[in-house]
C-alpha positions as semicolon CSV with decimal commas, in nm:
position;residue;x (nm);y (nm);z (nm)
1;M;1,927;1,526;-0,509
2;T;2,011;1,581;-0,873
3;L;2,208;1,329;-1,068
4;P;2,424;1,371;-1,375
5;A;2,243;1,318;-1,704
6;N;2,362;1,226;-2,058
7;S;2,190;1,518;-2,208
8;A;2,143;1,884;-2,143
9;N;1,770;1,839;-2,188
10;T;1,748;1,556;-1,926
11;V;1,732;1,584;-1,549
12;H;1,744;1,298;-1,308
13;H;1,639;1,330;-0,933
14;V;1,653;1,089;-0,647
15;V;1,409;1,156;-0,362
16;V;1,459;0,990;-0,026
17;G;1,187;1,002;0,232
18;E;1,009;0,826;0,513
19;V;0,646;0,697;0,485
20;I;0,468;0,811;0,790
21;G;0,120;0,696;0,699
22;I;-0,102;0,580;0,408
23;H;-0,466;0,625;0,308
24;I;-0,636;0,341;0,121
25;N;-1,000;0,268;0,027
26;E;-1,137;-0,022;0,236
27;E;-1,240;-0,206;-0,077
28;F;-0,871;-0,283;-0,138
29;I;-0,820;-0,447;0,203
30;T;-0,869;-0,831;0,238
31;D;-0,836;-0,994;0,568
32;G;-0,665;-0,690;0,716
33;K;-0,401;-0,663;0,444
34;V;-0,356;-0,469;0,121
35;D;-0,484;-0,668;-0,169
36;W;-0,229;-0,601;-0,444
37;V;-0,432;-0,782;-0,712
38;K;-0,726;-0,560;-0,653
39;I;-0,514;-0,244;-0,659
40;Q;-0,302;-0,364;-0,956
41;P;-0,017;-0,116;-0,893
42;L;0,170;0,003;-1,198
43;A;0,552;-0,044;-1,221
44;R;0,806;0,074;-1,481
45;M;1,036;-0,191;-1,602
46;G;1,258;0,010;-1,823
47;Y;1,265;0,139;-2,180
48;L;0,890;0,191;-2,270
49;D;0,778;-0,123;-2,074
50;Y;0,542;-0,115;-1,774
51;T;0,374;-0,396;-1,585
52;Y;0,106;-0,445;-1,313
53;V;0,036;-0,693;-1,041
54;S;-0,209;-0,963;-1,153
55;Q;-0,089;-1,259;-0,932
56;V;0,069;-1,272;-0,585
57;F;0,248;-1,551;-0,417
58;T;0,440;-1,599;-0,091
59;M;0,783;-1,743;-0,041
60;D;0,983;-1,809;0,272
61;P;1,320;-1,637;0,288
62;P;1,623;-1,859;0,237
63;R;1,755;-2,029;0,543
64;G;2,117;-2,045;0,643
65;E;2,384;-1,849;0,812
66;V;2,372;-1,470;0,763
67;R;2,675;-1,334;0,607
68;P;2,786;-0,982;0,702
69;E;2,757;-0,852;0,338
70;Q;2,383;-0,950;0,348
71;I;2,301;-0,721;0,635
72;G;2,572;-0,457;0,614
73;E;2,697;-0,501;0,961
74;P;3,046;-0,621;1,045
75;T;3,071;-0,932;1,248
76;R;3,362;-1,116;1,410
77;A;3,451;-1,464;1,293
78;K;3,365;-1,742;1,542
79;K;3,660;-1,928;1,700
80;P;3,649;-2,300;1,641
81;G;3,561;-2,509;1,946
């Protein structure tokens, strides 16, 4: 899909797809999971800035009542009582 650009010399595209499989060297697998620190994937942050993964941490998702806007599905309000 081509998106509008702010210059005649610039083109922006969006590609939407589905990952159906991956291939990865076994040296980047630790305890059956992808080891992101070993791979150090590159990510563009904006402007001329890039970063890579050098540290990984885990965090539990927030707990609480799910609001419809969080999941994109309409729900009916619960009746009191």
